[in-house]
BAGUZA-978685 format. One record per residue (C-alpha): residue in three letters; x, y, z. Coordinates in Angstrom, 3 decimals. Layout:
<vexdos>
+------+----------+----------+----------+
: code :       xx :       yy :       zz :
+------+----------+----------+----------+
:  ala :        X :        Y :        Z :
...
+------+----------+----------+----------+
</vexdos>
This chain:
<vexdos>
+------+----------+----------+----------+
: code :       xx :       yy :       zz :
+------+----------+----------+----------+
:  met :   14.298 :  -15.385 :   26.073 :
:  ser :   16.735 :  -12.539 :   25.566 :
:  pro :   20.222 :  -12.654 :   27.115 :
:  ile :   19.206 :   -9.829 :   29.474 :
:  asp :   16.120 :  -11.726 :   30.682 :
:  gln :   18.153 :  -14.907 :   31.115 :
:  leu :   20.764 :  -13.104 :   33.184 :
:  ala :   18.057 :  -11.395 :   35.235 :
:  ser :   16.538 :  -14.808 :   36.012 :
:  asp :   19.933 :  -16.111 :   37.091 :
:  trp :   20.424 :  -13.136 :   39.416 :
:  val :   16.995 :  -13.648 :   41.004 :
:  ala :   17.693 :  -17.345 :   41.594 :
:  arg :   21.083 :  -16.635 :   43.163 :
:  arg :   19.828 :  -13.822 :   45.426 :
:  tyr :   16.721 :  -15.629 :   46.675 :
:  ser :   18.585 :  -18.917 :   47.170 :
:  gly :   21.216 :  -17.265 :   49.386 :
:  arg :   24.068 :  -17.951 :   46.954 :
:  met :   25.521 :  -14.463 :   47.099 :
:  asp :   28.644 :  -13.238 :   48.840 :
:  glu :   29.610 :   -9.550 :   49.085 :
:  ala :   31.491 :   -9.591 :   45.785 :
:  ala :   28.551 :  -11.160 :   43.959 :
:  glu :   26.125 :   -8.663 :   45.491 :
:  ala :   28.340 :   -5.780 :   44.351 :
:  ala :   28.458 :   -7.279 :   40.841 :
:  phe :   24.663 :   -7.521 :   40.819 :
:  gln :   24.217 :   -3.893 :   41.875 :
:  thr :   26.589 :   -2.768 :   39.107 :
:  trp :   24.718 :   -4.806 :   36.504 :
:  his :   21.288 :   -3.688 :   37.780 :
:  asp :   22.147 :    0.028 :   37.650 :
:  ala :   24.051 :   -0.053 :   34.359 :
:  asp :   20.996 :   -0.077 :   32.075 :
:  pro :   17.262 :    0.584 :   32.652 :
:  arg :   16.553 :   -2.567 :   30.669 :
:  his :   18.420 :   -4.569 :   33.309 :
:  ala :   16.248 :   -3.162 :   36.092 :
:  gly :   13.069 :   -3.939 :   34.131 :
:  ala :   14.171 :   -7.482 :   33.314 :
:  tyr :   15.102 :   -8.117 :   36.938 :
:  leu :   11.690 :   -6.881 :   38.139 :
:  arg :    9.896 :   -9.195 :   35.715 :
:  ala :   12.002 :  -12.196 :   36.734 :
:  glu :   11.534 :  -11.385 :   40.403 :
:  ala :    7.775 :  -11.170 :   39.929 :
:  ala :    7.793 :  -14.645 :   38.385 :
:  trp :    9.856 :  -15.966 :   41.290 :
:  val :    7.525 :  -14.511 :   43.928 :
:  leu :    4.447 :  -15.936 :   42.236 :
:  leu :    5.912 :  -19.418 :   41.752 :
:  asp :    5.823 :  -22.078 :   44.441 :
:  arg :    9.468 :  -21.513 :   45.374 :
:  ser :    9.811 :  -24.524 :   47.662 :
:  gln :    8.698 :  -26.762 :   44.798 :
:  val :   11.045 :  -25.036 :   42.395 :
:  leu :   13.992 :  -25.537 :   44.713 :
:  thr :   13.344 :  -29.182 :   45.470 :
:  his :   11.346 :  -30.744 :   42.636 :
:  gly :   11.961 :  -28.770 :   39.456 :
:  glu :   13.439 :  -30.862 :   36.671 :
:  gly :   16.139 :  -28.389 :   35.701 :
:  gly :   16.594 :  -26.592 :   39.028 :
:  val :   15.999 :  -22.959 :   39.874 :
:  glu :   17.608 :  -21.407 :   36.812 :
:  asp :   15.671 :  -23.675 :   34.442 :
:  val :   12.289 :  -22.743 :   35.930 :
:  leu :   13.076 :  -19.027 :   36.021 :
:  ser :   14.353 :  -19.058 :   32.458 :
:  arg :   10.891 :  -19.920 :   31.143 :
:  pro :    9.159 :  -16.864 :   29.611 :
:  ile :    6.150 :  -15.325 :   31.341 :
:  glu :    3.207 :  -16.060 :   29.124 :
:  ala :    0.573 :  -13.394 :   28.538 :
:  pro :   -3.092 :  -14.385 :   29.053 :
:  pro :   -4.979 :  -15.275 :   25.868 :
:  val :   -6.810 :  -12.494 :   24.018 :
:  arg :   -9.847 :  -12.798 :   21.776 :
:  ala :   -9.564 :  -12.353 :   18.010 :
:  leu :   -9.891 :   -8.772 :   16.782 :
:  pro :   -9.203 :   -6.976 :   13.504 :
:  glu :   -5.467 :   -6.953 :   12.847 :
:  pro :   -4.521 :   -3.349 :   13.876 :
:  thr :   -6.629 :   -3.489 :   17.046 :
:  arg :   -5.480 :   -7.004 :   17.973 :
:  arg :   -1.829 :   -5.978 :   17.901 :
:  ala :   -2.528 :   -2.966 :   20.116 :
:  val :   -4.551 :   -5.053 :   22.538 :
:  leu :   -1.854 :   -7.732 :   22.658 :
:  met :    0.846 :   -5.200 :   23.482 :
:  gly :   -1.399 :   -3.591 :   26.064 :
:  thr :   -2.193 :   -6.953 :   27.625 :
:  val :    1.465 :   -7.928 :   27.880 :
:  ala :    2.352 :   -4.553 :   29.403 :
:  ala :   -0.528 :   -4.800 :   31.847 :
:  ser :    0.460 :   -8.349 :   32.795 :
:  ile :    4.040 :   -7.308 :   33.481 :
:  ala :    2.889 :   -4.296 :   35.486 :
:  ala :    0.492 :   -6.454 :   37.493 :
:  leu :    3.200 :   -9.024 :   38.187 :
:  ala :    5.645 :   -6.327 :   39.242 :
:  gly :    3.073 :   -4.674 :   41.462 :
:  met :    2.121 :   -7.956 :   43.075 :
:  ala :    5.798 :   -8.816 :   43.573 :
:  trp :    6.380 :   -5.510 :   45.374 :
:  phe :    3.301 :   -6.055 :   47.566 :
:  leu :    4.253 :   -9.627 :   48.463 :
:  arg :    7.860 :   -8.717 :   49.193 :
:  ser :    7.008 :   -5.543 :   51.117 :
:  arg :    4.832 :   -7.401 :   53.639 :
:  leu :    6.498 :  -10.671 :   54.457 :
:  ser :    7.653 :  -12.751 :   57.391 :
:  phe :   10.903 :  -14.705 :   57.415 :
:  glu :   11.561 :  -17.327 :   60.088 :
:  thr :   14.417 :  -19.728 :   60.785 :
:  gly :   14.452 :  -22.923 :   62.810 :
:  arg :   17.167 :  -24.018 :   65.182 :
:  gly :   20.471 :  -24.205 :   63.311 :
:  glu :   19.061 :  -22.533 :   60.191 :
:  leu :   20.579 :  -19.334 :   58.776 :
:  arg :   19.005 :  -17.364 :   55.923 :
:  lys :   20.086 :  -14.447 :   53.757 :
:  val :   17.162 :  -12.769 :   52.015 :
:  pro :   16.842 :   -9.684 :   49.794 :
:  leu :   14.120 :   -7.236 :   50.814 :
:  ala :   11.817 :   -5.251 :   48.540 :
:  asp :   13.933 :   -2.077 :   48.789 :
:  arg :   17.130 :   -3.948 :   47.746 :
:  ser :   18.335 :   -4.148 :   51.339 :
:  leu :   19.602 :   -7.505 :   52.585 :
:  ala :   18.776 :   -9.361 :   55.788 :
:  ala :   20.832 :  -12.179 :   57.286 :
:  ile :   18.667 :  -14.031 :   59.801 :
:  asn :   20.272 :  -16.063 :   62.559 :
:  thr :   19.103 :  -19.321 :   64.138 :
:  asp :   15.605 :  -19.560 :   65.681 :
:  ser :   14.655 :  -16.031 :   64.612 :
:  arg :   11.776 :  -14.242 :   62.898 :
:  ile :   11.360 :  -10.874 :   61.225 :
:  asp :    8.155 :   -9.275 :   59.911 :
:  val :    8.651 :   -6.814 :   57.059 :
:  ala :    6.309 :   -3.925 :   56.203 :
:  met :    7.508 :   -1.395 :   53.634 :
:  ser :    5.961 :    1.642 :   51.978 :
:  gln :    7.270 :    4.506 :   49.862 :
:  asn :    8.152 :    6.629 :   52.916 :
:  arg :    8.949 :    4.095 :   55.634 :
:  arg :   10.616 :    0.712 :   55.999 :
:  asp :    9.621 :   -1.176 :   59.146 :
:  ile :   11.165 :   -4.430 :   60.336 :
:  his :    9.827 :   -6.146 :   63.445 :
:  leu :   12.304 :   -8.540 :   65.050 :
:  val :    9.832 :  -10.903 :   66.678 :
:  lys :   12.556 :  -13.096 :   68.149 :
:  gly :   16.218 :  -13.931 :   67.762 :
:  glu :   18.784 :  -11.971 :   65.777 :
:  ala :   19.261 :  -10.465 :   62.324 :
:  trp :   21.854 :   -8.380 :   60.486 :
:  phe :   20.754 :   -5.802 :   57.931 :
:  glu :   22.592 :   -4.196 :   55.030 :
:  val :   20.364 :   -1.213 :   54.344 :
:  ala :   19.894 :    0.288 :   50.885 :
:  lys :   20.246 :    4.073 :   51.002 :
:  asn :   16.958 :    5.977 :   50.808 :
:  pro :   16.813 :    9.240 :   52.832 :
:  asp :   13.087 :    9.528 :   52.115 :
:  ala :   12.262 :    6.199 :   53.772 :
:  pro :   13.876 :    5.557 :   57.185 :
:  phe :   14.685 :    1.917 :   57.915 :
:  val :   13.454 :    1.147 :   61.452 :
:  val :   13.930 :   -2.141 :   63.295 :
:  ser :   11.779 :   -2.759 :   66.379 :
:  ala :   12.621 :   -5.390 :   68.997 :
:  gly :   10.109 :   -5.187 :   71.813 :
:  asp :   10.420 :   -1.648 :   73.200 :
:  ile :   13.713 :   -1.006 :   71.390 :
:  arg :   13.988 :    0.891 :   68.112 :
:  val :   16.977 :    1.178 :   65.764 :
:  arg :   16.809 :    3.619 :   62.841 :
:  ala :   19.105 :    3.891 :   59.822 :
:  val :   19.106 :    5.271 :   56.299 :
:  gly :   22.002 :    3.487 :   54.598 :
:  thr :   24.188 :    1.386 :   56.869 :
:  ala :   24.773 :   -2.147 :   58.170 :
:  phe :   23.972 :   -3.349 :   61.673 :
:  ser :   22.568 :   -6.230 :   63.691 :
:  val :   19.927 :   -6.471 :   66.391 :
:  arg :   19.561 :   -9.336 :   68.847 :
:  arg :   16.457 :   -9.397 :   70.992 :
:  his :   16.524 :  -10.240 :   74.699 :
:  ala :   13.792 :  -10.394 :   77.323 :
:  asp :   14.791 :   -7.006 :   78.750 :
:  gly :   16.213 :   -5.179 :   75.724 :
:  ala :   18.381 :   -5.696 :   72.664 :
:  asp :   22.007 :   -5.832 :   71.534 :
:  val :   22.861 :   -3.505 :   68.649 :
:  leu :   26.100 :   -3.983 :   66.681 :
:  val :   27.103 :   -1.570 :   63.899 :
:  thr :   29.362 :   -2.713 :   61.059 :
:  glu :   28.948 :    0.255 :   58.713 :
:  gly :   27.612 :    3.808 :   58.862 :
:  val :   25.543 :    5.312 :   61.673 :
:  val :   22.367 :    4.228 :   63.459 :
:  glu :   20.190 :    5.809 :   66.108 :
:  thr :   18.656 :    3.704 :   68.872 :
:  trp :   16.235 :    4.272 :   71.754 :
:  ser :   13.507 :    2.742 :   73.908 :
:  val :    9.887 :    3.757 :   73.377 :
:  arg :    9.702 :    4.252 :   77.151 :
:  asp :   11.925 :    7.324 :   76.745 :
:  pro :   11.756 :    8.327 :   73.049 :
:  leu :   13.634 :   11.588 :   73.605 :
:  lys :   16.726 :    9.734 :   74.820 :
:  lys :   18.374 :    8.628 :   71.577 :
:  thr :   21.878 :    7.185 :   71.207 :
:  arg :   23.944 :    7.408 :   68.006 :
:  leu :   26.185 :    4.457 :   67.195 :
:  thr :   28.846 :    4.295 :   64.489 :
:  ala :   30.764 :    1.468 :   62.825 :
:  gly :   32.552 :   -0.643 :   65.442 :
:  asp :   30.147 :    0.291 :   68.234 :
:  gln :   28.163 :   -2.233 :   70.209 :
:  ala :   25.428 :   -1.408 :   72.688 :
:  phe :   22.901 :   -3.041 :   74.941 :
:  val :   19.727 :   -0.970 :   74.962 :
:  ala :   17.482 :   -1.866 :   77.880 :
:  asp :   13.695 :   -1.617 :   77.708 :
:  ala :   13.983 :    0.769 :   80.669 :
:  ala :   15.982 :    3.127 :   78.375 :
:  arg :   19.410 :    2.461 :   79.915 :
:  val :   22.125 :    2.190 :   77.275 :
:  ala :   25.589 :    0.666 :   77.666 :
:  thr :   27.898 :    1.315 :   74.707 :
:  ala :   31.467 :    0.434 :   73.760 :
:  phe :   33.637 :    0.919 :   70.676 :
:  glu :   34.941 :   -2.615 :   70.076 :
:  pro :   35.279 :   -3.396 :   66.351 :
:  asp :   36.964 :   -6.747 :   66.984 :
:  glu :   34.194 :   -7.783 :   69.345 :
:  val :   31.551 :   -6.759 :   66.822 :
:  thr :   33.267 :   -8.931 :   64.214 :
:  arg :   33.504 :  -11.845 :   66.649 :
:  lys :   29.848 :  -11.682 :   67.605 :
:  leu :   28.781 :  -11.604 :   63.974 :
:  ala :   30.802 :  -14.664 :   62.976 :
:  trp :   27.500 :  -16.550 :   62.874 :
:  arg :   26.995 :  -15.102 :   59.378 :
:  glu :   29.741 :  -17.512 :   58.282 :
:  arg :   28.303 :  -20.246 :   60.536 :
:  arg :   31.119 :  -19.851 :   63.032 :
:  ile :   31.393 :  -19.317 :   66.794 :
:  ile :   34.549 :  -17.476 :   67.827 :
:  leu :   35.628 :  -17.621 :   71.480 :
:  arg :   38.066 :  -15.142 :   73.023 :
:  glu :   38.332 :  -15.861 :   76.728 :
:  glu :   34.598 :  -16.591 :   76.993 :
:  asn :   33.308 :  -18.616 :   79.944 :
:  leu :   32.363 :  -22.216 :   79.269 :
:  ser :   28.811 :  -21.460 :   80.388 :
:  asp :   28.464 :  -18.668 :   77.798 :
:  ala :   30.022 :  -20.802 :   75.064 :
:  val :   27.655 :  -23.674 :   75.830 :
:  ala :   24.657 :  -21.338 :   75.691 :
:  glu :   25.789 :  -20.154 :   72.262 :
:  phe :   26.192 :  -23.689 :   70.866 :
:  asn :   22.814 :  -24.691 :   72.265 :
:  arg :   21.160 :  -21.970 :   70.156 :
:  tyr :   22.087 :  -23.888 :   67.009 :
:  asn :   21.819 :  -27.578 :   67.863 :
:  glu :   19.201 :  -30.093 :   68.934 :
:  gln :   22.048 :  -31.996 :   70.590 :
:  gln :   22.281 :  -29.872 :   73.725 :
:  ile :   25.411 :  -29.462 :   75.863 :
:  val :   25.060 :  -29.850 :   79.636 :
:  ile :   27.678 :  -28.758 :   82.184 :
:  ala :   27.481 :  -31.399 :   84.895 :
:  asp :   30.249 :  -29.896 :   87.055 :
:  pro :   29.406 :  -26.276 :   88.081 :
:  ser :   33.056 :  -25.587 :   88.855 :
:  leu :   33.765 :  -25.717 :   85.098 :
:  ala :   31.277 :  -22.970 :   84.225 :
:  ser :   33.849 :  -20.176 :   84.518 :
:  leu :   36.544 :  -21.990 :   82.506 :
:  lys :   37.959 :  -19.527 :   79.921 :
:  leu :   38.080 :  -20.718 :   76.313 :
:  val :   39.678 :  -19.546 :   73.081 :
:  gly :   39.054 :  -20.912 :   69.600 :
:  gly :   36.875 :  -21.022 :   66.497 :
:  phe :   34.224 :  -23.643 :   65.772 :
:  asp :   31.466 :  -24.377 :   63.281 :
:  val :   28.067 :  -23.697 :   64.826 :
:  asp :   26.857 :  -27.222 :   64.013 :
:  gln :   29.855 :  -29.077 :   65.476 :
:  pro :   29.187 :  -29.223 :   69.242 :
:  glu :   31.068 :  -32.510 :   69.518 :
:  asp :   34.276 :  -30.887 :   68.250 :
:  phe :   33.781 :  -28.145 :   70.809 :
:  ala :   33.283 :  -30.658 :   73.630 :
:  arg :   36.433 :  -32.531 :   72.665 :
:  ser :   38.365 :  -29.247 :   72.711 :
:  val :   37.057 :  -28.555 :   76.214 :
:  his :   38.282 :  -31.984 :   77.270 :
:  ala :   41.707 :  -31.348 :   75.734 :
:  ala :   41.984 :  -27.974 :   77.472 :
:  ser :   40.759 :  -29.013 :   80.912 :
:  ser :   40.835 :  -32.840 :   81.075 :
:  ala :   37.173 :  -32.663 :   82.070 :
:  pro :   35.369 :  -35.892 :   81.154 :
:  val :   32.965 :  -35.683 :   78.233 :
:  ser :   30.115 :  -38.021 :   77.344 :
:  ile :   28.643 :  -37.692 :   73.849 :
:  arg :   25.144 :  -39.050 :   73.338 :
:  ala :   22.596 :  -38.765 :   70.554 :
:  asp :   20.537 :  -36.053 :   72.236 :
:  arg :   23.070 :  -34.358 :   74.514 :
:  ile :   26.700 :  -33.859 :   75.402 :
:  ile :   27.642 :  -33.921 :   79.076 :
:  ile :   30.757 :  -32.139 :   80.315 :
:  gly :   32.021 :  -32.663 :   83.854 :
:  thr :   32.538 :  -35.144 :   86.640 :
:  gln :   29.127 :  -36.691 :   86.098 :
:  ala :   29.664 :  -37.179 :   82.383 :
:  gly :   29.787 :  -40.918 :   82.635 :
:  ala :   26.837 :  -41.198 :   85.032 :
:  gly :   23.235 :  -41.930 :   84.126 :
+------+----------+----------+----------+
</vexdos>
């Protein structure tokens, strides 16, 4: 395997395994665009990855992801022919195999579903070189073509870093809500009666299909709740946008949030649910930063801040006067 193919395989493994921060992604884009041979090698390696049983590769492969992806793609056998014709057929077969793999990779990646369980976060590259970060208990369905990129947020929340392509609008649907972008970064969180839209870069346009002529433009730092009934509430709050997207680093940041809201947020990520036994504590204001999967640390902080009793059990954490009961 050539050094270019080996490096392409390493990039595919890192991107599809979620081992990429912003600096690494920028380094990949620079490498990918620096030489047409890089782009071709990456497409071949990506095709191999898509066609492999990736769960088996990640968990049971002898040498790990990079070892499996470093193996060359073998061409199908060809029958014996006179020497000049055999060489031509061999080259044609290899080219056709690579083209077929690349085409199948595009098809598989352009129509996919990604789903997370409770407490699971995923970062996945999409077929157009956009990125999606998918929050806990969420699902997106992806359908892409040459002139349109459609993402259906079936449930939960996702953040998208959209690759620029003016000829193919990137549209996220969440129930009746639509969010359209060309090259930007934003998140959408679906609710029963609408969706939250947070913009971290560029400009997006959002609306409800119930009133498609009423469109709202949002820029970096804006947050909005777009109701199914087409009502839109917007605010320019960059710090709040950053706080609400801390989940991408598996963090929950509280800035004077009510205990009830903080508990609801922790319960999104953990099987060990928090229960507020004393209703008078629900409006308690809290400040701090916590890992999403550390509800016990959060409960102890609540106790330290309010002296409210806390009972920690295997399946739940009880906060309040009844904590020791039952």
